[in-house]
Structures are given as structure tokens and as C-alpha cells.
C-alpha positions, 0 to 999 in steps of 0.5 A: 898556900903553895909554900905551905904545901911545899913545906908540908911535902918536905916534912913528909919526906923528912918523916919517911927518911927518919922512919926508914932509917930507924926501922931498917938501919938504926942510927948508924945506917941512917947516918951513913946513907944520909952522908953519902946522899948529902955528899952527892947532892951537895955536888949536884947543888953547886954543879947542877946548872953546868951539868944540865946545860952540858947534857943538852948541848946548850949554847950561850947567847947574848945581845949580839947573837940573839938580840930579840930573845936576849932582850925579852929575857932582859926586860923580864928580869928587870920587871922581876927585879932579878939579876940578869941570868945567863941565856942559852939556846938548845938546838931541839925541835920540840918547843920547851924551856927550863931554868937552872942555877942554885940562886938568882945570882947564879941562874940560867934560862934556856929555850929550845929553837923549837920554842923560839921558832914556833911561838910568837914574841908574846908567848915567848915572853910568857914562857920566859917569865915563868922560868924567871918565876922559878928563879925568883922563887928559888925553886931550884933550891927547893927541888935540890933539898927534895932530891937530897931527902928522896935520894937518902930514902932510896939509898937507905932502903937499899942498905936496909937489907944489910943493916936491917938484917944485922939488927934483927940477928943481934937484938931483934929490934925491928918491929916490922919483921922480915916481911915488913922490912922488905915491903918498906924497902920497896914502898919507901922509895916509891912514896918518896918519889911521889912526894918529890913529884908532888913538890914539883907540881906545886912549884909549877902552879906557883911559877905560872902565877908569878910568871903571869904577874911578871909579864902582866899578861896571863893569857900569853903564858896560857897560849904558849902552854897550849901550843907547847903541850900539843907540840910535845906530843907530836915532836919527840925530845930524844935528849929528854927521853934519854934523861927522864930524871930531868923532865921536871925542869921543863915548863911542859913535860918533854916525855911522850905519854906523860900528860896525865895529872896523876901521882907519877906526873912531874907536871900538873894537868895542862887544862888545870894550868890554863884554867888557873891562868884564865881565872887570873886573867879574868881577875885582871879584866882581860877575858878568857883564853880560847886555844881554838880561836882563829889566828891573827895575822903574823906579828912584825919582828920587833926592832931594837933590843927585843923588849917585852911586847905591849899588852895586846892579845897573843898573836901568832908569829915567827919566833925571834930565832926564825 
């Protein structure tokens, strides 16, 4: 169902693009705007992972520098039957994580030091399984296509003043008139942005479910989401605040004051995500999740290469970066 919704939303974006191009710029304006937007986004498609990781000063780690964290990702990748992604750590107090890369063979996953220090190994496994689900579902490719179309809509709307005005003077072919054209230039990019965010929210739900299946424990991810959401409100992420366009990449919204599940939110409402994971856990016969449950004793640090924990309930513990 989530793939159908994504395809439908992409179809809506395409329809908006074609309509704006025809009404404002004609064929020539549409082709010029699309060509520029396509060139920009093709560059981003091939280089987005390097750009994002560089923006956040992410440092690549391996089995020697972060054996526990790297081992968790390695085991999860094996479970998901994915190539081993590059693993990065970001020096950031806010607990969060994201995945990037154009396909599973060129993927990278990154976690903040706040996530690694604040969450238990089970919760870290749940979070990283979610990010690997994005890789497996090729969500970065979907979001790139969405960005191409949405960017083209915004660009052709900006060009509309020139191309649309010329068209009206020459043959008066614009059925909307001057006022309608101005309104379309304002509303079309907003509608495209809303659809783009809707695509992002749809992919988050799919990644939650796929990630829970990868690690085998929906409640690990549910516990992590509740903890990350609470911490995101208390701990600002200055790097993300300076780059709000990257907010949709993170597992929870890193921006302050963005918890509402409305048309302008890049992430679903957290209560809805946790409820969906609880339902999945119930289907698997593992009970519900209560964020107010008393904490258990700290879990011991794992030995060896940091394999994914067993199927015990989530425990509060120091993260592998402690």
C-alpha cells in the first residue's frame, strides 16, 4: 500500500509540473526549467551522500574504531541481505540517525554520538535497522526523483513571470489570466512541497515496518523512537537547524517545534509510528510497549564484534560509544 501511495503522490507532482509548465511557460519554458532542475538534481543524485556527510562532519568508523556499533550494523545488513554500507558517526548531542546513498551498493548510515551514548544496544539496533530499511527500499532514489519534480515546479513557477507574460502579450493563450497566473506561481510550489513531504512521511512508515522485520523486534524501534523524540525537543541540533532541507533524512525530525503531523511535517506523528509498531509487535506475539515502564538494570557491554542483541525486551544501558 505504501508503494501505491508513493506512486500516486509522484504522479500528482508530475501532473502539477506539466500543468504549471503549460499554463505559465508553454513548451519552451517547461523544457528550460526542467532541464536546469534535472541537471541540478542529477548532480545531487551522484554526490548527495558525500555532500550530506560533509555537511555534518561525519567521521567514518570501522570494526577497529567502533567495534560494537559497526558490528550491529554489519549483522543487520547480513539479516537484510544487503551489502555492508559505510558507517559514520556524527559528533552531535541530539540522538538521531540517517541513511544516504543512491542505491544499496553505494549506501552509508550515520548515527550521532547522542544516539550511541543515550540508547541501549537493542534500541540502537532498532534505529539502524530502520535506516537499512531505507537503503533496502531505495528510498533515497524515490526522494531524489521527488526532489527533481518538486524543484522543477518551483523553478518553472519563478520563470512563469517572464514566459507567461510573453505568452499573454503574443497570443493571449493563458486561460487563467494575469491574476490566475500569479496565484498559480505562488500556490504550485507550496502544493509541490506538501506532496514531497507526504512522500517522505509515507516512506517513514514503510521503513519502520521493514526495519522492525529486519531486527525481529518492533519494540526495540518503538522504544528508541519515544526516547529520540523526547530528546529532540530538549537538545537542539544546530547543524540541522542551519540546514532544514535535510530534516527529512533523519529518523526523527531534528528541528525544534516540528512534532505535529500536519501537511508541513516531514515526519509522521510519533504516537502513530509507535502505535503501528505496537500493533506489529502484537501480531508477532511480543506484547505492547509502554514508554513509562520502569527502567531495568543497565545492560552489560557486549563482547566480540558487537552482534545484534537477542530477543529480550529493550533495556536501558550505556551506548557502545560511551
